[in-house]
C-alpha positions in Angstrom: 55.3 -13.2 34.8 56.4 -10.0 35.3 58.1 -8.4 39.0 56.1 -5.8 40.4 57.8 -3.1 41.9 55.0 -1.3 43.1 55.3 -0.2 47.0 51.7 -0.5 47.9 50.3 -4.1 47.1 48.5 -6.2 49.7 49.8 -9.7 49.7 53.3 -11.4 49.6 52.4 -13.0 46.4 51.0 -9.9 44.7 54.4 -8.5 45.6 56.4 -11.2 44.1 54.6 -11.7 40.5 51.6 -10.1 38.5 49.4 -12.9 36.1 48.0 -11.6 33.0 44.8 -11.5 32.6 44.9 -14.7 30.1 45.5 -17.0 33.6 41.6 -16.5 34.5 42.9 -13.6 37.1 43.9 -16.0 39.5 47.3 -14.6 41.9 49.1 -18.1 41.5 50.5 -20.6 39.4 51.4 -24.1 39.8 54.9 -23.0 39.1 54.8 -20.8 42.6 52.8 -23.6 44.4 55.1 -26.2 43.7 57.6 -23.9 44.6 56.4 -23.7 47.9 55.2 -27.2 48.0 51.4 -26.7 48.4 49.0 -28.7 46.6 46.8 -26.5 43.9 44.1 -28.8 44.0 43.2 -28.4 47.8 40.0 -27.3 49.1 41.8 -24.2 50.7 42.7 -23.1 47.0 39.4 -23.9 45.6 37.8 -21.7 48.4 39.9 -18.6 47.8 39.7 -19.1 44.0 35.9 -19.4 44.5 35.8 -16.2 46.6 37.9 -14.2 44.3 35.8 -14.8 41.2 32.6 -14.2 42.9 33.6 -11.5 45.2 31.9 -10.2 48.2 31.0 -11.9 51.3 33.6 -13.1 53.9 36.0 -15.2 52.6 35.9 -18.7 54.0 39.4 -19.8 52.7 41.2 -16.9 54.7 38.9 -17.2 57.7 39.9 -21.2 57.7 43.7 -20.3 57.4 43.5 -17.8 60.4 41.8 -20.2 62.5 44.1 -22.9 61.3 47.1 -21.0 62.3 45.7 -20.7 66.1 44.6 -24.3 66.0 47.9 -25.7 64.8 50.1 -23.7 67.2 48.0 -24.9 70.3 48.3 -28.6 69.0 52.3 -28.2 68.7 52.3 -27.1 71.9 50.5 -30.4 72.9 47.0 -28.7 73.4 44.3 -30.6 71.1 42.0 -27.3 69.9 38.8 -28.8 70.4 37.4 -32.6 70.7 36.8 -33.0 66.9 40.2 -31.5 66.0 42.4 -33.8 63.8 45.5 -33.1 61.8 44.8 -35.0 59.0 41.7 -32.7 58.2 43.7 -29.9 58.3 46.3 -31.2 56.0 43.5 -32.3 53.7 41.6 -28.9 53.6 45.1 -27.3 52.9 46.9 -29.7 51.0 50.0 -29.6 53.2 52.2 -32.9 54.4 54.4 -33.8 57.0 54.6 -33.5 60.7 53.0 -31.3 63.0 56.2 -28.8 62.8 56.1 -28.6 59.5 52.8 -28.2 59.2 53.0 -25.2 61.2 55.5 -23.4 58.8 53.4 -24.7 55.9 50.1 -22.9 57.4 52.7 -19.9 58.8 53.8 -19.9 54.5 50.4 -19.7 53.6 49.1 -17.0 56.1 52.2 -14.8 54.6 51.5 -15.5 51.0 47.6 -15.1 51.5 46.7 -13.0 53.7 47.2 -9.2 53.4 50.3 -8.0 55.9 51.2 -4.0 56.4 54.5 -3.6 56.3 56.9 -0.6 57.7 57.1 0.5 54.3 53.6 1.0 53.6 53.7 3.5 56.1 53.4 7.0 54.7 53.3 8.8 57.9 52.5 8.3 61.7 49.3 10.1 63.1 47.7 10.6 66.1 44.8 9.1 65.8 42.9 12.0 67.6 44.6 15.2 66.7 46.4 14.0 63.5 49.9 15.6 65.0 53.0 13.5 63.5 54.6 10.9 65.2 57.9 8.9 65.5 57.7 5.3 64.2 58.7 3.9 68.0 55.7 6.6 69.6 53.2 5.2 66.8 53.9 1.6 67.7 54.0 2.5 71.4 50.6 3.6 71.2 48.9 5.3 68.4 47.7 8.4 70.4 50.4 11.4 71.0 51.3 12.5 74.3 49.1 15.5 74.6 46.1 13.7 73.8 46.9 11.1 76.3 47.7 13.6 79.1 44.4 15.6 77.7 42.0 12.3 78.8 
C-alpha cells in the first residue's frame, strides 16, 4: 500500500490508499474494511467489485447505498420508508451490525468511502455557467451564474 498524494482523486478510499495490480484491481483490502468494521463478504462489496471488474452500466451497489442512506435517515426519524422495508435486510446487504443509529453512521461512512465526493480543493477556479466569467467561491456557491448574466435574464 502506498499513500496517494494527488489532488484529483474520486473517493476517500482512493485518496487514502492505492493497491498494486496484484490484488485483483480492487480499491480495498480486508485490513481497510476491518478498520472501518465493514464485512468484506457482504453482498454490497460483491456487487461493487463485480461492477468494477465488468464496468459499464449503472452501479447497483452505489445505487443501493444512496437509497439506503435515505431510508435509514427516515427510519432514525421514526418513519418506515415503505411497508416492506426492514432494518434486518439493510444490515444483511451491507454487512453492518448495531442499532439503527450505528447503522446510520456506518452507511454514512460507506457513502464517504465509495461515492465520489467533490471537495473544495478539487475546484481549480469558479466560473459562471453561462459566460465563463471568474467568480468568488462564495458567489459560486450561492448561484453558479454571475450577477451580470442573472440581471440580463
